[in-house]
C-alpha positions in Angstrom: 265.9 114.0 82.2 269.6 113.2 83.5 272.6 115.4 82.8 276.1 114.1 82.4 279.5 116.1 82.5 282.6 114.8 80.8 286.3 115.8 81.0 289.4 114.5 79.1 293.0 115.8 78.6 296.0 114.2 76.7 299.6 115.4 76.3 300.7 116.5 72.8 303.9 114.4 71.6 305.8 113.8 68.4 305.1 110.5 66.7 301.4 110.3 67.3 298.4 111.2 65.2 296.0 113.9 66.2 292.5 112.6 66.3 289.5 114.5 67.3 286.0 113.5 67.0 287.1 110.6 64.9 288.7 113.0 62.3 292.6 112.9 61.9 293.9 116.2 61.8 297.3 116.9 60.0 299.7 118.3 62.6 303.2 117.8 63.6 302.2 116.3 66.9 299.3 114.2 68.2 297.9 113.2 71.4 299.5 110.5 73.8 297.2 107.7 75.1 296.5 104.1 75.4 293.8 104.3 72.6 293.9 106.9 69.7 293.7 109.5 72.4 290.5 111.4 70.9 289.9 113.6 74.1 286.6 114.8 72.2 285.0 111.4 72.1 286.5 110.4 75.5 284.7 113.4 77.2 281.4 112.5 75.4 281.7 108.9 76.6 282.3 110.2 80.2 279.3 112.5 79.9 277.2 109.7 78.8 278.2 107.2 81.6 277.8 110.1 84.1 274.4 110.9 83.1 273.5 107.2 83.4 275.4 106.6 86.8 277.7 104.0 85.0 281.1 105.2 86.3 283.6 106.6 83.8 285.6 105.6 80.6 288.5 103.9 82.6 286.0 101.7 84.3 284.7 100.4 81.0 287.9 100.7 78.9 290.9 100.5 81.1 294.3 101.6 79.7 295.7 98.3 81.1 293.9 96.2 78.9 295.6 95.6 75.6 292.5 95.1 73.4 292.1 98.9 73.7 295.5 99.8 72.4 295.3 102.2 69.7 291.6 101.5 69.1 289.6 104.2 67.4 287.5 105.9 70.1 284.6 105.9 67.8 284.4 102.2 68.3 284.5 102.9 71.9 281.7 105.5 71.6 279.5 102.9 69.7 280.0 100.5 72.4 279.3 103.0 75.2 276.0 104.3 73.2 275.0 100.6 73.3 274.9 100.6 77.2 272.9 103.8 77.2 270.4 102.3 74.7 270.2 99.1 76.7 269.1 101.1 79.8 266.4 102.9 77.8 267.9 106.3 77.4 267.8 108.6 74.4 270.1 111.7 73.8 268.5 114.8 73.8 271.4 117.0 73.3 275.2 117.2 73.6 277.5 120.2 74.0 281.3 120.1 74.0 284.2 122.4 74.0 287.8 121.8 72.9 290.6 123.9 74.4 293.6 123.4 71.8 295.8 126.2 70.9 296.9 124.8 67.5 296.0 123.5 64.9 292.9 125.6 64.1 289.9 123.2 64.2 287.0 125.2 62.8 287.2 123.3 59.3 287.1 120.0 60.8 284.2 120.6 63.1 281.4 119.9 60.8 282.8 116.4 60.1 283.4 115.9 63.9 279.8 116.7 64.6 278.7 114.3 61.6 280.8 111.3 63.1 279.5 111.8 66.6 275.9 112.2 65.5 276.0 109.1 63.2 277.2 107.1 66.0 274.7 108.5 68.6 271.8 108.2 66.2 270.8 112.0 66.5 270.8 115.0 64.3 274.0 116.8 63.7 272.0 120.2 65.2 271.9 118.1 68.4 275.8 118.2 68.7 277.6 121.3 69.8 281.4 121.4 69.2 283.1 124.6 70.1 287.1 124.9 69.6 288.8 127.6 71.6 292.3 128.6 72.3 293.7 129.3 75.7 295.3 132.5 74.6 298.8 131.3 74.9 298.4 130.6 78.8 299.1 127.4 80.7 300.0 123.9 79.4 297.0 124.3 76.6 298.3 127.6 75.5 301.9 126.5 75.0 300.5 123.6 72.9 301.5 121.0 75.3 298.0 119.4 75.6 294.4 119.5 74.5 291.6 119.4 76.9 287.9 118.7 76.2 284.7 118.9 78.3 281.2 117.8 77.5 277.7 118.0 78.7 274.8 115.7 77.8 271.2 115.5 78.4 269.5 112.1 78.5 265.7 111.4 78.6 
């Protein structure tokens, strides 16, 4: 058994889409990043790579490479999962937390879980996604950024 932790954060800005778990969420602002800036999927990828001792997301998908500009992070997740499978690992479970003041995410979580479970070839009940606010505190609480953390268990 191998565990991995993942983390990602992106700034909220005007003129960008808000994409979390492969779901485009209506909002006046979105996340700034080289790809679609999906912090949830990025944290999952980092957790997988960490559990397999394969570095981090930036090592495999650098923001200096134009082929990743505006790419769907779900595509990156598929690619990252192929590395995990090649090494003979299977995912036992995945747990995540999204820190986002607004919009409220609870109605989107079932689709996020399905998207991630489908790519990782696991049951949806093996994917935990929790959304929390930061109670108005700090950059997250002021709506300036979204943070995500992920924990994964590989066998």
